[in-house]
N, C-alpha and C positions, 0 to 999 in steps of 0.2 A: 441622507442617512447613514452613521457612521453606525459603523461593526468593530469590536477589537477581536482577534483571534489570537488565540493563545498556546503555546507548542511546547513543549521541555526546548528541544534544539529544532533548529535552520542547519544541521548537518547533513545535506545528505546521503552521508553514508547512513544514516540512521536507517533508510529505504521508505519503503511507501508510504506512513504518515506524514514525514516531511514534507517531499514528492507533491501529496495531496494536495497537503496548504497549499503550497508555493502556488501549484495548478489550477484550486479554488478562489484566494485572492489575484490573479491574472483574469480571470475567470468575468470575477466581481467589478470589477476594476472597470471592464470593457462595457457593463452594464450601470458604469457608473454610480457607486457604491464607495463611499469612501470607506478604506480596509487600513486600521490600523494592524501591524503583526507586533506581540511581545514574547522574549526570548529568551532561556537562558544560552551562553555563549561555552559551549563545550571543550572548546580550544583542539579538538578532533581535527578539523579540517574541513573541505569540499563544504563550503558555506553555502548555500544555497540564497541567502539573500541578493546573493549579485543578482540572482533571475528575476527578484523582484525591487532592485534598487531605483531600477529607471521606471516602471509602469506607474501610470500616469494616476493618484490616488492612493497611492499604496505606499504607507510608512511603519519602518523598521525602529523595533525599540529592542535594542539586544543586552542584555541583563550578565556579571558575574557569577557566579554558582560556586558553591563549596563544595568541596565531595566529586563522588566520580559515578557515573552509572545514573540507576535511575532515583534511586536514596540521592541526591546530590539536593542543597538549600539554596535558595539569594532571596536574603534578606534587600538587596538592591530593588530588586523584583518586587517583593513582596511589598515593601512601602512604595512600589510606582503602581500596584494596583489599586492598595489601599486610597489611593490621594485619583484615581484615575476612573474607575470602571464605573463612578455615577455619573459621568459625561459623555457615556456611549449610548445608544440606541439598544443596543443588545450586545452578549458578550458568548462568543465561538470556540471552546474549547477541546483540545484532541486530544487523546487519551485520558488514561484515570490512577495510573498508579506512578504518578510525579509531582513532583510540589508545584509547579506552573496552573497547571488547570486545576488543581485541588484549591490555590489560594483565587483564582477566578471565579472560580464556583462559589467560594465564600463570599467573597466580597459582593459579589450578584448578587445575590439572596440579601446580605445585609443591603445593598443597597436600592433593592426592587428594582433590579437590569433584567430584563430575559432572559434565558440562558439554553445554547444549546450544544448540546455534548453529544463527542463524537467517540465513542470509544475505542475506535480501528482495530475492530478487533478485538483485543485482548481485554474483551470477556466473554466471547466463547468458550465453548466445553472444553477442546484441546490446550488453551494460553492458561484457562481456570486451573488448569489443574494441576500443574507446574509450579514447584514449591509453596502448595497447597496453604501449609500451616503459616503463613505471611500473609499470602491474600486473602485468609479465610477473617484473618483479626483486623486488616485495613480495609477490606471492605467494610465490613461492619463499623467499622471506624469514622466512614469518610467514604466510600465510592456509594454507600447505596443509599444516602443525604443526595449526591449531584444526581443517582439516576431520580428521585422520588423531586426535586426542585426542578429541574429542568423542563422549560415552556416544550423545548419536543428531544428525542432523542434520534441522530443523523447517524440512520445503518446505510451503506454504499452500496448494500445487495440486498435482493429477498433473502438468500442466507443466512447475511447476519442478523436481520428483522428478525424473524425466527428463533434463532440463541438467544436475541435479546428478551424474547418478549419470556420467557421463564424468569427472567429477574424483576419485571417493568411490565404495567399497564400497556398494551398493545396500541392505546391512543394515541397516545408520545409518539410512537415511532414513524420517523420518518422517512424513506428510502431512495437517497440522493445518487446517483449511481457517479464515480468518479469520469472523468475525460481524461485524451492527450491533448495536448495544445498543439500538436503539428504533424503530421504524415511524415515518416522518415523516408530514410535512404529504402527505394524498393526492393525487399531480398530476391538473391539468385537461388530460391528456394530450387526450383523446377528443372533446373539445369543438372542435366546426368551425367556430372562425371562420380571417381571414386576417390576418397570412403568418406561415407556420409558423414556431414558436418552437423553433432549436435552441439546446441548452447543451452547453458543452464546460466541467468541473468539476474538475479537477485542478491540478495542477502546471506551472507552464509551462514547458515543458524538449525541445527539440528532438525528443528519443526517442517525445513524446505525439503525433505528427504533424498539427499543428494547422495546418501550413503545405497538407498534403492535402484536411484540412477546408476552408480558407479557398477552395483550389480548386474543391473539388465545391462550394462556397454558388454560384461566377460561374456555373457548368454551370446550376443550377439556375435562377438568374435569367437568363441566354439560352434560356432552355427556358422563361418566363416565368412560372416558379414564384415566386410570394413570398415571401420568409423570410432571418429575421433568425436572427443567432446569438450568443447572450451565453458571455461567457469570466467565468469565476469560476476563478480563481488567482494564484500569483506566479511571477517569474520572475527572471532575471537579465536589465538595462536592458539589454544591447549586444543580447539575444537579440530584448526586448519591441519595441525601437525597430525590428530586422529586419522585424517582423513587421508594424510600420504603415505601414512601405514595401511590403511585400507589398501590403497591406490596397488604401493609394493606389494602387497601380498597377495593379490589377482593378478601381477607383473601385466600391470596399465601404463607403467610411469610416462611409455613412449607415446601415448595412447589422448592422455590429461592434459589440460594445458588451464595453467590459471591466472589469469591479469588481471586480478585483480580489482579495485572501483574502477569501474568505467564513466563517464559520462557525453555526453553531447556529440561531435563528432567519431570521434574513438569508438562511440557505444552503436551509433548509428551503424560503422565501417562495419564492426561485429555482427550485427545482423544481420547484415547486405552478405554479407561471409558465410554466414552460416544455409544449412537445408530446411533445419527443426530445432524450433521451441520446445523446451522440456520444462515441468514445473510440476515434480510430482509430492509435493507441499501434503503434510498432514494438518496441516489449516491452513486454509487463506479467507479472512472475510472479505477480499474482491479481490485483487489480484493486478495489479496496475499493469507491472511489465506484460503479463497474457496480452492485455490490451492493445500495447504498443507493437507485441510481435505481430499480431494479426495485421494493424494497423500497416506494418510494413510488409504485408504480406508474407507472412512468414509461415509456414502450417503449423500449429500447436500440440503437445499431447502434452494433458496436466490428468492428477490426480481426482475422484468425486468430492475430495472435499476441500477443491477450489471453488471459492465461491458462482466463478466467473464459468463452471464447469458446462452447466447449462448452454450459456449462450454457445459458446465452442461447438453444442452438439447440434443444434436448433441453426450455427449459421452454416453450418459444414467446413467451418475453416479449422479441423483437426478431429481427434481422440481423446477422447472420456476411460483412463483404465482404474481400476478400482486400487485404494492407495494400498499405501508397501507389501506391493509382489512385487519384487521382480523380473518373474516369470511371466506378467501380462503386460511388464510394460515394453519387454525387451517384445511381446509380441507384436507390439503396436508397434514400435519401431520398425520392423521387419517389414511389416506391412507396408509403413512409409519409404520405403526405399523406392517402392515405384514411383518415378518421375513425373510420370501423367498423373499419377493421385497427386502429386502434393502439387503440379499445379492448378489441379482445380481448387484445391483449397486457398491459396496462394492469392486467388482470382476475388475468392468471396471473404475471407478476411477483412478487407479495407473496406469494402462493402458493408459490412454488418457496423464496423465501427463507427463510419460518417451518422449511420443509421441513429445510434444508441450512444453515443459515448465521443458528442461533441463539447466542445468548450461552451458553446452558447445555451445549446439545451441546462448546461449544468449553472451556466451564470443564471439563467433565466429563473431556471427552481430553485437556486440556493436564494437568490432576490425575493421572488413571490414569498416565502417562506418567512423569512426576515421581516417581509411588513405585514403580515399576515400578524406574525406573533406580537410587532410593536403594535397593531390595530387593537390586538386583543387586549392589550395592558392597557391600551389608552382608554378604552373601553370600560373596563375594570374601574379605573381613575374615577370618570363620568358620574357610575352607577354607584360610587363610595360618595 
């Protein structure tokens, strides 16, 4: 079985969608599925293609693009898709607002190739409310057709599936969670030293709720609780400047460190040196960094708008707080100054991840879905 995955970029700085695709391709290759990945080169750096280049059964096809951001265009990719989509058993696209998945979906429809659409959280209520007029036009022009023509819509959590249910028939939505490739270096989160070391590890974007975390840190200091915050991730220059002004206003410059984008061993070392992972997002359709933190034995504190909030509560590996409430977040962080409580959570996280978010389980689920959709297509041909 030959599968084509299409995404805007393999730049790891883009965040979760790219990391998720890389993990899917690796998991599928281990299941014996032939996987090709078509994408556009953004020229930003941190190319995740190197993580796939040596994977057996995975081929990469990168194409130049014109323009920047989500509205870039790639004629070479469009030409390649027009002549190659028909040679695949199935096409799996990632995202909806960019040229690569749009073109791949169009040619899949034209050539009667089954399409799996992973919106990657972009159709949830919160992101749909941003730049609303532009998205409304694009949704009715293109995205609505992508939803109706898809043989399956890939949600990575029950939360995302519920959100997608308001836009399309629920019978086409399949929930297949993401996974972590390897268990990172175990955290030292239970060591009773001061100050409390907090970690924010994500793309730096307004929806991630970082200002709320900064305000919560200020409240901890007001209560006499010494705590530091390590921020690992990349973001727009204007937004980073806003955050630095916010930090200066609260006089927290000495307590917050920006590490920039980290991956591999650098990321693992920072996780191992932290006590708590915190993600107070306004919206997360999954939250791959949450799974990585739990796998590393790092207690997690997340907002109730992170899709994995239920897993955090059920596993006992962390705490869930209301979104956009610095006081509630500070209260949860204050509770976890107790090393004994962190020790218990540190033990539960890895066990939960091994049970629910393994690469093998994700690979089997995706492969089974592909086989089902291809068989359905072939059965329909026979009936005709």
